[in-house]
C-alpha positions as CSV (number, residue, x, y, z in Angstrom):
1,M,65.2,42.5,122.5
2,T,68.2,42.3,120.6
3,A,67.0,44.7,118.1
4,L,66.6,47.0,120.0
5,L,70.6,45.9,121.1
6,A,71.6,46.2,117.7
7,V,69.5,50.1,117.5
8,F,71.0,51.0,120.5
9,I,74.8,50.0,119.3
10,L,74.3,51.7,116.4
11,A,73.5,54.7,118.1
12,V,76.3,54.7,120.1
13,V,78.7,54.3,116.8
14,A,77.6,57.3,115.4
15,L,77.6,59.2,118.0
16,V,81.5,58.3,118.5
17,L,81.7,59.3,114.7
18,Q,80.3,62.5,115.5
19,L,82.1,63.2,118.0
20,T,85.0,62.1,116.5
21,E,84.8,64.3,113.2
22,K,84.0,67.4,115.8
23,Q,87.0,66.3,117.5
24,E,89.2,66.5,114.3
25,A,87.5,69.7,112.9
26,L,88.1,71.9,116.1
27,A,91.8,70.7,116.1
28,A,92.2,71.8,112.4
29,E,90.8,75.1,113.7
30,Q,93.0,75.3,116.0
31,K,96.0,73.8,114.5
32,T,95.4,77.2,111.8
33,A,95.0,79.8,114.1
34,Q,97.8,78.9,115.7
35,E,99.5,78.9,111.9
36,Q,98.3,82.7,111.8
37,R,99.5,84.0,115.7
38,S,102.7,82.5,114.3
39,L,103.1,84.3,111.2
40,F,102.0,87.6,112.5
41,S,104.5,86.7,115.4
42,D,107.0,86.4,113.2
43,Q,106.1,89.9,111.2
44,I,106.3,91.3,114.8
45,T,109.7,90.0,115.2
46,S,111.0,91.0,112.2
47,L,110.1,94.4,112.2
48,Q,111.5,94.9,116.4
49,R,114.6,93.7,115.2
50,A,115.0,96.1,112.2
51,E,113.9,98.8,114.5
52,E,116.3,97.9,116.8
53,V,119.0,97.8,114.0
54,R,118.2,100.9,112.7
55,S,118.7,102.3,116.3
56,D,121.8,100.4,116.9
57,V,123.0,102.3,113.8
58,L,122.4,105.2,113.8
59,I,123.3,105.3,117.5
60,E,126.5,104.4,116.2
61,V,127.3,106.8,113.2
62,A,126.6,109.6,115.8
63,T,128.8,108.3,118.9
64,T,131.5,107.4,116.0
65,L,131.3,111.1,114.7
66,Q,131.2,112.8,117.8
67,A,134.7,111.7,118.7
68,Q,136.0,113.1,115.7
69,G,134.1,116.6,117.0
70,I,131.5,116.1,114.4
71,D,128.1,116.9,116.0
72,V,125.3,115.2,114.1
73,I,121.7,115.4,115.8
74,V,119.7,112.3,115.8
75,S,115.8,111.6,116.3
76,Q,113.9,111.0,118.9
77,D,112.5,108.4,117.4
78,N,116.0,107.5,116.2
79,S,115.4,106.9,112.7
80,V,116.9,110.6,111.2
81,L,120.6,112.0,111.3
82,S,120.2,115.3,111.1
83,I,122.7,117.2,109.3
84,P,123.4,121.2,110.6
85,T,124.4,123.3,108.1
86,A,127.2,124.5,109.9
87,L,128.9,121.3,109.3
88,L,127.6,121.5,105.3
89,G,128.2,125.6,105.2
90,F,125.0,126.2,103.1
91,D,124.9,129.7,102.7
92,S,121.2,131.2,102.1
93,A,120.8,130.1,98.7
94,S,123.2,128.4,98.1
95,F,123.5,124.6,97.7
96,E,127.7,124.3,96.9
97,I,129.5,122.4,99.7
98,R,132.6,124.5,100.8
99,P,135.7,123.1,99.8
100,E,137.0,123.2,104.1
101,H,133.7,121.4,104.5
102,R,134.2,118.3,102.6
103,D,136.1,116.7,105.1
104,V,133.8,116.7,107.8
105,A,131.2,115.5,104.8
106,L,133.4,113.1,104.1
107,A,133.6,111.5,107.2
108,I,130.0,111.4,107.9
109,G,129.0,109.1,105.0
110,A,132.3,106.8,105.9
111,A,130.5,106.7,109.4
112,I,127.0,105.4,107.8
113,D,129.0,103.3,105.2
114,D,130.7,101.3,107.8
115,S,127.4,100.8,110.3
116,L,125.6,99.7,107.6
117,R,128.0,97.4,106.1
118,H,128.7,95.9,110.2
119,D,127.0,92.6,109.8
120,E,124.8,93.3,106.9
121,R,122.9,95.8,108.8
122,F,121.8,97.3,105.5
123,R,119.6,94.1,104.2
124,Y,117.2,95.8,107.2
125,L,116.7,98.7,105.5
126,D,114.0,99.8,102.9
127,T,114.9,103.0,102.1
128,V,118.1,105.7,103.2
129,F,116.6,109.2,102.1
130,V,119.0,112.0,101.7
131,E,116.4,114.8,102.0
132,G,117.6,118.6,101.6
133,H,115.9,121.5,103.6
134,T,115.9,125.2,102.9
135,D,114.8,127.8,105.1
136,N,112.2,130.5,104.7
137,Q,113.4,132.7,102.8
138,S,112.0,132.5,98.8
139,F,114.7,131.9,96.4
140,D,114.0,132.5,92.4
141,G,117.0,130.9,91.1
142,L,117.7,127.1,89.1
143,E,115.1,128.0,86.8
144,G,112.0,129.0,88.6
145,T,112.4,125.6,90.9
146,G,112.9,128.0,94.1
147,N,113.3,126.6,97.8
148,W,112.2,123.2,95.8
149,G,115.4,122.9,93.9
150,L,117.8,124.6,96.5
151,S,117.0,122.1,98.6
152,T,117.1,119.2,96.4
153,F,120.4,119.9,94.6
154,R,121.8,120.7,98.3
155,A,120.6,116.6,98.8
156,I,121.9,116.1,95.3
157,S,125.6,118.0,96.5
158,L,126.2,115.7,98.9
159,W,124.9,112.7,97.5
160,R,127.7,113.7,94.6
161,L,130.3,113.6,97.0
162,W,129.2,110.9,98.9
163,E,128.6,108.6,95.4
164,T,133.2,109.5,94.0
165,S,134.9,110.5,97.2
166,L,134.7,108.2,99.4
167,P,136.9,105.4,100.1
168,D,137.0,102.9,97.2
169,G,135.5,105.2,94.5
170,G,132.1,105.2,96.5
171,G,130.3,102.8,98.9
172,L,127.2,103.8,99.4
173,D,126.0,104.0,96.0
174,D,126.5,100.2,95.7
175,L,124.0,99.5,98.6
176,R,121.3,97.1,97.3
177,R,117.3,97.0,98.9
178,T,116.4,93.4,98.9
179,D,114.7,93.8,95.3
180,G,117.6,94.3,94.0
181,S,117.3,98.6,93.4
182,P,119.6,101.5,95.2
183,L,119.2,101.5,99.0
184,F,119.5,105.1,98.8
185,S,117.3,107.8,97.2
186,V,117.5,111.8,97.0
187,S,115.0,114.6,97.8
188,G,114.1,118.3,98.2
189,Y,111.7,119.5,101.0
190,G,112.2,123.0,100.5
191,E,110.8,125.0,103.2
192,T,108.0,123.0,104.4
193,R,109.8,120.7,107.1
194,P,110.7,123.1,109.5
195,A,113.0,122.4,112.2
196,T,112.2,125.7,114.5
197,S,109.0,127.1,115.3
198,V,109.8,130.8,114.6
199,Q,113.0,131.8,111.9
200,E,113.3,135.4,113.1
201,S,117.2,134.9,113.5
202,E,119.2,134.2,111.3
203,A,121.2,131.3,113.6
204,D,116.8,130.2,113.3
205,R,116.9,130.2,109.4
206,A,120.6,128.4,109.3
207,A,118.9,125.8,111.3
208,N,116.5,125.0,108.5
209,R,119.2,125.0,105.7
210,R,120.3,121.0,107.1
211,I,119.9,117.5,105.1
212,D,118.1,115.0,106.8
213,V,119.3,111.1,106.8
214,R,115.9,109.4,107.1
215,F,116.2,105.4,107.7
216,T,113.4,103.8,107.0
217,V,113.0,99.7,108.2
218,V,111.5,97.1,106.0
219,R,107.9,96.2,106.4
220,P,105.4,93.6,106.6
221,T,104.4,93.8,102.3
222,A,100.8,93.5,100.9
223,E,101.2,90.1,100.1
224,D,102.2,88.9,103.4
225,L,99.1,90.8,105.5
226,A,97.0,89.1,102.2
227,E,98.3,85.8,103.1
228,I,97.3,86.1,107.2
229,L,93.9,87.6,106.2
230,E,93.7,84.1,103.5
231,S,93.8,82.0,106.4
232,A,91.7,84.2,108.6
233,D,89.0,84.1,106.5
234,A,89.6,80.5,106.2
235,T,88.2,79.9,109.5
236,G,86.1,82.5,110.3
237,R,88.4,83.9,112.6
238,V,91.3,86.6,112.9
239,P,93.9,86.0,114.4
C-alpha cells in the first residue's frame, strides 16, 4: 500500500512538473508574439507619422504660396508638389528660368525650406526628388540627349537657383537624410510621365513642361522586417 502511494505521489509530481513546463513555454511564446506585434505596431506608427508629416508639409507649402498669389498643385495623396511652367517660364525646348520668374521660383524654394525645417520635419523624409518633365514635342538638342536631357536640365536649373540664391547662401542643399547623404535629388523624365492625357494644344503641352517635387517618407528597412521575421520563425508564428 505504501509503495502504491509513493508511485501515485511521484506520478502527480511528474504531471505537475510537466504542466509547469508547458505553462512556462506557453508564456514565453506569448511574450515573443507580443514582442512581434509590438515591433510591427512601432513600424506602422512610424510610417503613419511620416506620412502625416509629409502631408502637413505639402499643404503648408501650398497654403503659404497661395497667400503670396503663387498657385502650385498638390497631388491627391499629398506626396507631390507640382510647379506649372507658368511659374517658371519654360518655353518649348528651353530649360532656362526667365529672370522675371526667379522671385517666384525662390519663393517656392523658401516655402519648402521653412516647412521642412519647422520641428525638423525633414527627418521623417527619405528623399525629395526635383523632377523635370517635358511636353511630347521632339527635341534634338543638348548633344542628342533629347527630351530626357531637356527635362533633367529643367530640374537642374531650378535646383541650382535654390542652391545658390536662397537666404543664407542656400538652405535646401544642407538638409540631410538619416545616413548623412543629401535629402534632395534631381532627375528628369522627358515626356514619359505626362500631366495631361492629350497634348493637342499649346496649353496641353505647356501643362507638361513642369517641375514635380516628390516627397518620399522613411519606411521600414529590409533589416527591420528581417528582424521581425526571424522572431516569427523562432516561434513558428507570423504576427
